[in-house]
C-alpha positions in Angstrom: 110.2 69.3 53.6 110.5 69.7 57.3 113.2 72.0 58.1 115.0 71.9 61.5 115.8 75.2 62.8 119.4 76.0 63.3 120.2 77.5 66.5 122.4 80.6 66.1 125.7 80.7 67.8 126.3 84.6 67.5 124.8 87.1 70.1 122.1 89.7 68.9 121.4 89.6 65.2 124.2 89.9 63.3 125.3 86.7 61.0 128.0 84.6 62.2 130.3 84.2 59.2 133.4 86.0 60.8 135.1 85.0 64.0 136.7 88.2 64.8 139.4 88.6 67.4 138.0 89.9 71.0 138.2 93.5 70.4 135.7 96.1 69.2 137.5 99.2 67.5 135.8 102.8 67.7 138.4 105.2 66.1 141.8 105.0 64.5 144.5 107.2 62.5 147.3 106.2 60.5 148.3 102.6 61.7 146.6 103.0 65.1 143.5 102.4 66.2 141.6 102.2 69.6 138.4 101.0 71.3 136.0 102.5 73.1 138.0 102.3 76.2 141.0 104.4 74.7 143.2 101.5 74.7 145.6 101.7 71.4 146.5 99.0 69.1 148.9 98.9 66.1 147.4 97.4 63.0 149.4 95.2 61.4 146.5 94.1 59.1 145.6 97.0 57.3 142.4 95.8 56.4 144.1 93.0 53.7 145.5 95.6 52.2 142.7 98.1 52.2 144.1 100.6 54.2 147.5 100.7 52.5 147.5 104.4 53.5 146.3 103.9 56.8 143.2 104.9 58.6 141.7 108.3 57.8 144.6 109.4 55.4 144.3 113.2 55.7 144.6 113.8 51.6 141.8 110.7 51.3 139.6 111.8 54.0 139.5 115.5 52.5 139.0 114.2 49.0 135.6 112.4 50.5 134.7 115.2 52.5 134.7 117.7 49.5 133.1 115.1 47.3 130.2 114.6 50.1 129.5 118.2 49.5 129.0 118.1 46.0 127.6 114.9 44.4 128.0 111.4 45.5 126.0 109.4 43.0 124.7 109.5 39.5 124.3 105.8 38.4 126.0 105.2 35.1 122.9 106.5 33.4 124.5 110.0 33.5 128.1 111.0 32.9 129.9 113.0 35.7 132.8 115.3 36.1 135.3 112.9 37.5 134.7 109.6 35.8 136.8 110.3 32.9 139.7 111.8 34.6 139.4 109.0 37.3 139.8 106.3 34.3 142.8 108.4 32.5 144.7 108.9 35.4 144.4 105.1 36.7 145.3 103.8 33.3 148.2 106.2 33.2 149.6 105.1 36.6 148.9 101.0 35.5 150.1 101.9 32.1 146.9 100.1 30.7 144.7 101.2 28.0 141.0 100.9 29.6 139.5 101.2 32.7 136.2 99.6 34.1 135.3 100.8 37.3 133.4 98.5 39.7 132.9 98.4 43.5 134.1 95.2 45.0 137.2 93.1 44.6 134.7 89.8 43.5 133.0 92.2 41.2 136.2 93.0 39.5 137.0 89.2 38.9 133.2 88.4 37.8 133.7 91.2 35.5 137.1 89.9 34.1 135.8 86.3 33.7 132.5 87.6 31.6 134.8 89.6 29.5 137.4 87.4 28.4 135.0 84.7 27.8 133.1 87.0 25.7 136.4 88.1 23.9 137.2 84.3 23.3 133.6 84.1 21.7 134.1 87.4 19.2 137.8 87.6 19.0 139.1 83.8 18.5 136.0 81.9 17.6 136.1 79.5 20.5 132.8 77.3 20.4 130.0 79.0 22.3 129.3 77.8 25.8 133.1 76.3 25.9 135.2 78.7 27.1 137.7 77.7 29.9 140.0 79.6 32.4 143.0 77.9 33.9 143.2 78.8 37.3 145.8 77.8 40.3 145.2 75.9 43.6 145.3 78.1 46.5 143.6 80.9 44.9 141.4 83.3 46.7 139.6 85.6 44.3 136.3 86.3 46.1 133.4 84.3 47.3 130.8 84.6 45.0 128.9 81.6 43.7 131.3 81.2 40.4 134.2 81.9 42.1 133.9 79.4 44.9 133.1 76.9 42.3 137.0 76.9 41.5 138.3 77.3 44.8 140.1 74.9 46.5 139.6 76.0 50.0 137.2 73.5 51.4 135.6 76.1 53.8 134.9 78.4 50.7 133.6 76.0 48.3 131.8 73.1 50.6 127.9 73.6 50.6 127.3 75.9 47.8 127.0 73.6 44.9 126.0 73.1 42.0 129.3 74.7 40.9 130.0 76.9 37.8 131.8 74.7 35.2 134.7 76.3 32.9 137.6 76.3 34.9 140.7 73.9 35.1 142.7 74.2 38.4 146.8 73.6 38.2 149.1 73.9 41.0 150.3 77.6 41.7 153.9 78.1 40.9 154.2 75.2 38.1 154.3 76.6 34.9 154.5 73.5 33.0 151.7 72.3 34.7 149.5 75.4 33.6 151.0 75.3 29.8 149.9 71.6 29.5 146.3 72.6 30.9 145.9 75.2 27.9 143.8 73.9 25.1 141.7 75.2 22.1 138.6 76.1 24.7 141.3 78.2 26.7 140.5 82.0 26.9 142.5 82.8 30.0 144.7 82.2 32.6 143.8 84.0 36.1 146.3 84.4 38.9 147.1 85.9 41.7 150.9 87.0 41.0 151.1 86.3 44.9 148.8 84.4 46.8 147.5 86.6 49.8 144.9 84.4 51.6 147.2 81.2 51.1 149.9 83.0 53.3 151.5 85.5 51.1 152.9 82.7 48.9 155.8 84.0 46.5 156.1 82.0 43.0 159.5 81.3 41.7 161.4 84.2 39.9 160.6 82.0 36.4 157.2 81.5 36.7 155.2 84.4 35.8 157.4 85.1 33.0 157.0 81.5 32.0 153.1 81.9 32.3 153.4 85.1 30.1 155.2 83.2 27.5 152.8 80.3 27.7 150.0 82.6 26.9 151.6 84.4 24.3 152.3 81.1 22.5 148.8 80.0 22.4 147.2 83.1 22.0 145.3 83.4 25.6 144.8 86.2 28.1 146.9 86.5 31.5 144.4 88.0 33.9 146.4 89.0 37.2 144.4 89.4 40.5 146.2 92.3 42.0 143.5 93.1 44.4 145.7 92.3 47.4 149.1 92.8 45.8 148.5 95.9 43.8 148.9 99.6 44.4 152.3 99.9 46.3 151.9 96.8 48.7 155.0 95.0 47.1 157.3 98.0 46.6 156.0 98.6 43.2 152.7 99.9 42.2 151.9 96.4 40.9 153.4 93.2 42.1 153.6 91.6 38.4 156.4 94.6 37.8 158.9 92.7 40.1 159.0 90.1 37.3 158.8 92.6 34.5 155.7 90.9 33.4 152.7 92.8 31.6 149.0 91.1 32.1 146.2 91.6 29.4 144.1 92.8 32.2 144.6 93.7 35.9 142.4 93.4 38.8 142.4 96.0 41.4 140.3 96.7 44.7 141.2 97.1 48.3 143.6 99.9 48.3 142.0 101.7 45.6 139.1 103.0 47.8 141.6 104.5 50.3 140.2 102.6 53.5 136.8 104.7 52.9 134.8 102.8 50.5 134.8 100.0 48.3 136.2 100.5 44.9 137.6 98.4 42.3 138.3 98.0 38.7 139.8 96.2 36.0 142.4 97.9 33.8 143.8 96.4 30.6 143.6 95.9 27.0 140.9 98.3 24.9 139.8 95.0 22.9 139.1 92.7 25.8 137.4 95.3 27.7 135.7 96.7 24.6 133.7 93.6 24.0 131.4 94.8 27.1 129.0 97.2 25.3 126.3 98.8 26.9 123.7 96.6 28.4 126.1 93.4 28.7 127.5 94.5 32.1 127.1 97.4 34.7 126.9 98.7 37.9 124.7 101.2 39.8 127.3 102.2 42.1 130.6 101.5 40.0 132.5 104.5 39.2 130.4 106.7 41.3 131.2 110.2 42.1 132.4 109.5 45.6 134.4 106.7 44.4 136.3 108.4 41.6 137.3 111.1 44.2 138.7 109.1 46.4 140.2 106.7 43.6 141.9 110.0 42.1 143.4 111.1 45.5 144.9 107.5 45.9 145.9 107.7 42.3 147.6 110.6 43.3 149.3 109.2 46.4 150.9 106.6 44.3 152.0 108.9 41.0 154.9 110.1 43.4 156.4 106.9 43.8 157.0 107.9 47.6 154.8 105.1 49.1 156.2 102.2 47.0 159.6 103.5 47.8 158.8 103.3 51.5 157.4 99.8 51.1 160.5 98.5 49.6 162.6 100.1 52.6 160.4 99.0 55.3 159.8 95.8 53.5 163.3 94.8 53.3 163.4 95.4 57.1 160.5 93.7 57.7 161.6 90.8 56.1 165.3 90.7 57.9 163.8 90.7 61.2 161.3 87.7 60.5 164.1 85.8 58.9 165.8 86.4 62.3 163.1 85.0 64.2 163.1 81.8 61.7 167.1 81.6 62.6 166.2 81.8 66.2 163.8 79.0 65.9 160.5 81.0 67.0 159.2 80.7 63.8 158.7 77.9 61.7 158.8 80.2 58.2 158.2 83.0 56.5 157.6 84.5 52.8 157.1 87.7 51.7 158.1 90.7 49.8 157.4 94.6 50.6 155.5 95.3 53.4 153.5 92.0 53.0 154.5 88.7 54.6 153.0 85.5 56.0 154.9 83.9 58.9 154.1 80.1 59.7 153.7 79.3 63.6 155.3 76.2 64.9 152.5 73.9 66.1 154.2 73.0 69.0 153.9 76.9 70.0 150.2 76.8 69.4 147.9 77.9 66.6 148.1 81.0 64.3 144.9 82.0 66.7 146.9 81.4 69.6 149.6 83.9 68.5 146.7 86.7 67.4 145.4 86.4 70.5 148.6 86.9 72.3 149.7 90.0 70.1 146.2 91.2 70.9 147.0 91.6 74.8 150.2 93.3 73.5 148.2 95.7 71.7 149.0 94.4 68.0 146.6 93.4 65.5 147.3 90.5 63.2 145.0 87.9 61.8 145.6 84.2 61.2 145.0 82.1 57.8 144.7 78.2 57.4 145.6 77.5 60.6 148.9 78.3 61.4 150.1 81.3 59.2 149.7 84.8 60.0 149.5 87.7 57.5 151.4 90.6 58.0 150.4 93.7 55.8 151.2 97.0 57.9 150.2 100.2 56.6 152.5 101.7 53.9 152.6 104.7 55.9 153.8 103.1 58.9 156.4 104.9 60.9 159.4 102.8 61.5 159.6 103.0 65.3 156.0 102.0 65.0 156.9 99.0 63.0 159.6 97.7 65.3 157.6 98.4 67.9 155.2 95.7 66.3 158.1 93.4 65.6 159.1 93.5 68.9 155.9 92.6 70.5 156.0 89.8 68.1 159.5 88.4 69.2 158.5 89.0 72.8 155.1 86.8 72.3 157.2 84.1 70.7 159.9 84.1 73.4 157.2 83.9 76.0 155.6 80.4 74.8 
């Protein structure tokens, strides 16, 4: 077979799998970053919630620096002095029984998929090789080959087959359709409590409780992907708390690394995670000393409840101001909870990308998704005046169409 070369559209040697805004950042602190020329920008994206505590939070940087002087990596071939304290305190923070540390969000999702399948075979007698998982359309759980197999985003899925079987997709927010999709092969339901990549889509208030009930009635597991929504973003430690729902497994990532390094974890029931025994799953870097040091500092910030309270207070103000822009006809719609919102740009005004580029000119950083929607996720540490300044720039930009 003759393969024709494909010309690169990116300068230099970097693969062109992102289309960033035209700004090159070189430093940052708190909610602000700057480029090489010293021009400052307000960061209203916060690394898709990876920077919940802002850039270079002093407690997190101090924890990392102190650990760099001690021990950074052992692999899980050996124990280290922070691994069990990290697991204990993260379990206490989330009200769970067991912690399995990994690195990235996608690894946490893959870990959960393996665990619930093995649990279904060993604990429930599901026929070998037949386990199914119910998922929601509009989902975003990562971009590994298994995960894109059940993505409904054509950009994430197209061209990467053959696809992994074992997933059944139902509409997000439709508890009746989800319950109907569960059969005797189903081992779990995997959902984001709030869909971030789809534009901060918040389900009806009766949805997650109904999903929990359907799982309980049929004996299947509920797995909540809180990689974006968790760790304070919604004004609660976990978004599921908003509806009084306790999942069997929770997936954490992004903010768990404090904006310093990738840290993720699967937390939940001991009998489920307990099916992963030595040799069945692992990670060279998962739970490394540097990750645990930063993770412990993150847990410490959340244990006081201060950041969750800040997200509730400032989040209510954020949602109120966005609602006013919708009432004024400057936005087509908005959704959100806590310091997290999706705003819909009127196509008559332009695209989401157009708005992000105009905001960049006013020194505000945001990012579009799915064409006409922009996600706003300021750091939980943002000053009220800075948040208002950023929203003033959004208002001025929309009015100057």
